[in-house]
C-alpha positions in Angstrom: 241.8 67.8 50.1 244.1 66.2 52.7 243.6 62.5 53.3 245.3 62.8 56.8 242.7 62.6 59.6 243.4 65.6 61.8 241.7 64.2 64.9 244.1 61.3 65.3 247.6 61.5 66.7 250.6 59.6 65.3 249.5 56.5 67.4 246.0 56.7 66.0 244.4 57.9 69.1 241.6 60.5 69.1 242.7 64.0 70.0 241.5 67.6 69.9 243.2 69.5 67.1 245.6 72.2 68.2 244.4 75.4 66.6 246.6 77.8 68.6 248.8 78.7 65.6 245.9 79.1 63.1 244.9 82.7 62.3 241.7 84.0 63.5 239.3 84.6 60.5 235.6 85.3 60.0 233.8 81.9 59.9 230.3 81.2 58.9 228.4 77.9 58.2 224.8 77.2 57.1 223.1 73.8 57.8 219.7 72.5 57.2 217.5 69.7 58.6 214.4 68.5 56.8 211.5 66.7 58.3 208.7 64.7 56.4 205.4 64.8 57.9 201.6 64.4 56.7 200.0 67.4 55.1 197.7 67.7 58.1 200.7 68.0 60.5 202.3 70.5 58.2 199.2 72.6 58.2 198.9 72.5 62.0 202.5 73.5 62.4 202.2 76.4 60.0 198.9 77.5 61.7 200.4 77.3 65.1 197.5 74.8 65.9 199.3 72.0 67.8 198.8 70.7 71.2 202.3 72.0 72.3 201.9 75.4 70.8 204.4 77.4 68.6 206.5 74.6 67.1 208.8 76.7 65.0 209.3 79.3 67.6 210.4 76.7 70.2 212.6 74.9 67.7 214.3 78.2 66.8 215.2 78.7 70.5 216.2 75.1 71.0 218.6 75.2 68.0 220.2 78.4 69.2 220.7 77.0 72.6 222.2 73.8 71.1 224.7 75.6 69.0 226.0 77.3 72.1 226.6 73.9 73.7 228.1 72.0 70.8 231.5 71.6 72.4 229.8 69.8 75.4 228.0 67.4 73.0 230.7 66.6 70.4 233.8 65.5 72.3 236.5 67.0 70.2 234.9 70.2 69.2 236.5 73.5 70.5 234.4 75.8 72.6 233.7 78.8 70.4 232.7 82.5 71.0 229.8 82.6 68.6 229.0 86.1 67.3 225.7 84.9 65.8 223.4 81.9 65.7 220.1 81.9 63.9 217.5 79.3 63.1 214.6 79.7 60.7 211.8 77.3 60.0 209.6 76.9 56.9 206.7 74.6 56.1 205.6 73.3 52.7 202.2 71.9 53.3 201.8 70.4 49.9 205.1 68.5 50.2 204.6 67.7 53.8 208.0 69.1 54.8 209.3 71.2 57.5 212.8 72.7 57.0 215.0 74.2 59.7 218.0 76.2 58.4 220.7 77.2 60.9 223.4 79.7 60.5 226.4 80.2 62.9 229.2 82.8 62.8 232.4 83.5 64.8 235.8 85.0 64.3 238.4 82.5 65.3 241.0 79.8 64.3 238.4 77.1 63.7 235.1 76.7 61.8 231.5 76.7 62.9 230.2 73.7 60.8 229.4 71.6 63.8 227.5 74.5 65.6 225.4 75.0 62.5 224.6 71.3 62.2 223.9 70.8 65.9 221.5 73.7 65.8 219.6 72.3 62.8 219.6 68.8 64.2 218.3 69.9 67.7 215.7 72.2 66.0 214.5 69.2 64.0 214.4 67.1 67.1 212.4 69.7 68.9 209.9 69.8 65.9 209.6 65.9 66.2 209.0 66.1 69.9 206.4 68.8 69.6 204.5 67.0 66.7 204.7 63.4 67.9 201.4 63.7 69.8 199.6 64.2 66.5 201.9 62.1 64.1 204.2 59.3 65.4 205.4 58.8 61.9 207.2 62.2 61.5 210.7 61.7 60.1 213.9 63.7 60.2 214.9 63.0 56.6 218.3 64.7 56.5 220.7 67.1 58.2 223.2 68.5 55.9 225.9 71.3 55.7 224.9 73.7 52.9 227.7 76.2 53.1 230.8 77.2 55.0 233.3 80.0 54.7 236.4 81.2 56.3 239.8 79.7 57.1 242.4 78.1 54.9 239.8 76.1 52.9 237.8 79.2 52.0 234.3 79.1 50.7 232.3 75.8 50.0 228.7 75.3 49.0 226.9 72.0 48.7 225.9 71.2 45.1 222.3 71.2 44.5 220.4 67.8 45.1 219.5 66.1 41.9 
C-alpha cells in the first residue's frame, strides 16, 4: 500500500487525480449502511406500514440517484459512466436493524467505491427521513465498503466484523 496521498500535489494542495493514462478495467464496489431502530419501527418498515409509505422502495431509488451524482457531492471524484447501480434493503426485526447494500459498476480508469458508499449513505438517510415521524431515535450506525474489484489494486474484501 502506498503512503503517498494521491489527491495532493507537490505543494500539498488538493487536486483531482489524473487518470488519463490508467487503463480502463471493469470496476465494481459494494458498500453497506446499517441503521438501528426499535423492533416496532423495523416491523413497520418490513410491513410497509409507515406514514410515508414504502420506505425501502424509496430508499432504493434515492440511493441509485445519489450514486449517479457522486462527483457533484464529493469534490475530487471523477464523473463516471456507471453501467449499473443497485440498492437492496433488508430488515431484521429481532435485532432492530435495517441494512442497505449498494453495488456500483463501471468500466473505466478509476473505481466506483465512492459511488457505492454514496448510494448506501443516501439510502440510509432516506430511511431515517421516512421513519423519523415514528422514531426520532433511529441511528445510522455505520457505512462501510464491503468489497471492491478492478484496477491495479485488484480485488479487496472487508474482513468479517468480530
